[in-house]
C-alpha positions in Angstrom: -8.6 -118.3 -233.3 -6.8 -120.8 -235.5 -5.1 -123.8 -233.9 -2.5 -126.2 -235.4 -2.4 -129.7 -233.9 0.5 -132.0 -234.5 0.8 -135.7 -233.9 4.5 -136.3 -234.1 6.2 -139.3 -235.6 9.3 -140.0 -237.6 7.6 -142.1 -240.3 4.4 -140.2 -240.3 3.6 -136.8 -238.7 -0.1 -136.0 -238.6 -1.5 -132.5 -238.5 -4.8 -130.7 -238.4 -5.9 -127.1 -238.3 -9.1 -125.9 -236.9 -10.7 -122.5 -236.5 -12.6 -121.8 -233.2 -15.6 -119.6 -234.1 -18.1 -118.7 -231.4 -17.0 -121.7 -229.3 -17.3 -124.2 -232.2 -14.5 -126.0 -234.0 -14.4 -125.7 -237.8 -11.9 -127.9 -239.8 -9.5 -126.0 -242.0 -7.2 -128.7 -243.3 -5.6 -132.0 -242.1 -3.0 -134.4 -243.5 0.1 -136.5 -243.0 3.7 -135.7 -243.6 5.5 -139.0 -244.5 9.1 -139.8 -244.6 10.9 -142.8 -246.1 12.2 -145.4 -243.7 15.5 -145.8 -245.6 16.4 -142.1 -245.5 18.9 -140.8 -242.9 17.2 -139.4 -239.8 18.6 -135.9 -240.3 17.0 -135.8 -243.8 13.7 -137.1 -242.4 13.6 -134.5 -239.6 14.5 -131.7 -242.1 11.6 -132.8 -244.3 9.2 -132.7 -241.4 10.5 -129.3 -240.2 10.1 -127.8 -243.7 6.6 -129.1 -244.1 5.5 -127.8 -240.7 7.1 -124.4 -241.4 5.2 -124.3 -244.7 1.9 -125.0 -242.9 2.6 -122.2 -240.4 3.5 -119.8 -243.2 0.4 -120.7 -245.3 -2.3 -120.9 -242.5 -0.9 -118.6 -239.8 -2.1 -120.4 -236.7 -2.6 -118.4 -233.5 -1.6 -121.4 -231.3 -0.3 -124.9 -231.6 -0.7 -128.1 -229.7 1.8 -131.0 -229.9 0.7 -134.5 -228.8 3.0 -136.1 -226.2 5.1 -139.0 -227.5 4.2 -142.3 -226.0 6.4 -145.4 -226.1 5.0 -148.7 -224.9 5.7 -152.4 -225.2 3.1 -154.4 -227.1 2.5 -157.5 -225.0 
């Protein structure tokens, strides 16, 4: 089974793909999709969407996991 994990973010979206073979995880690829802070938000989201679609097309994961967004105040 191949699993795509995504750590969402507008400036940087992290991703990793692992294969589960006989109960063990084997790294396939990992990386970051970066967008420019000055670009319009729709353009940034389109870039992230296109990059994730390309990952799915190339690596054909069986499942995906998306980290929940967390917003907190730094004291």
